[in-house]
Phi, psi and omega in degrees: 000138186294325180294324179290318179296318178295317178301317178296319179297315179298315181300314180298316179293321179297317180298328177295335178282343181082009181263144173287167175304315183298312181294320179294315179300318177298319181298324181259010177060052180229143178299134184298319181293324176295313180298319179298321179289332174294311179298329180280354180078022183260004181238141169266084192285144179285157179297328177298317179287327175298316179297319178299318179293314179302314179299318179296328179276349180074031179234158176283165176299320180297321178294321180298320182271003181303127178084000179261123181239000000 
């Protein structure tokens, strides 16, 4: 499922930053529980929130979706 693959990709990139879910969510002004559900692949996330996450990770949208089919 694409939401699960995207969530895993986001989680892997976030872990590379060394930030916890809570600290990363605070940094991008997103509720931690919402962000946790995105990483778990349980949300059909909007493109605006995807962009917010990509910006917080310091990657382009294309980089964020790299390897997700």
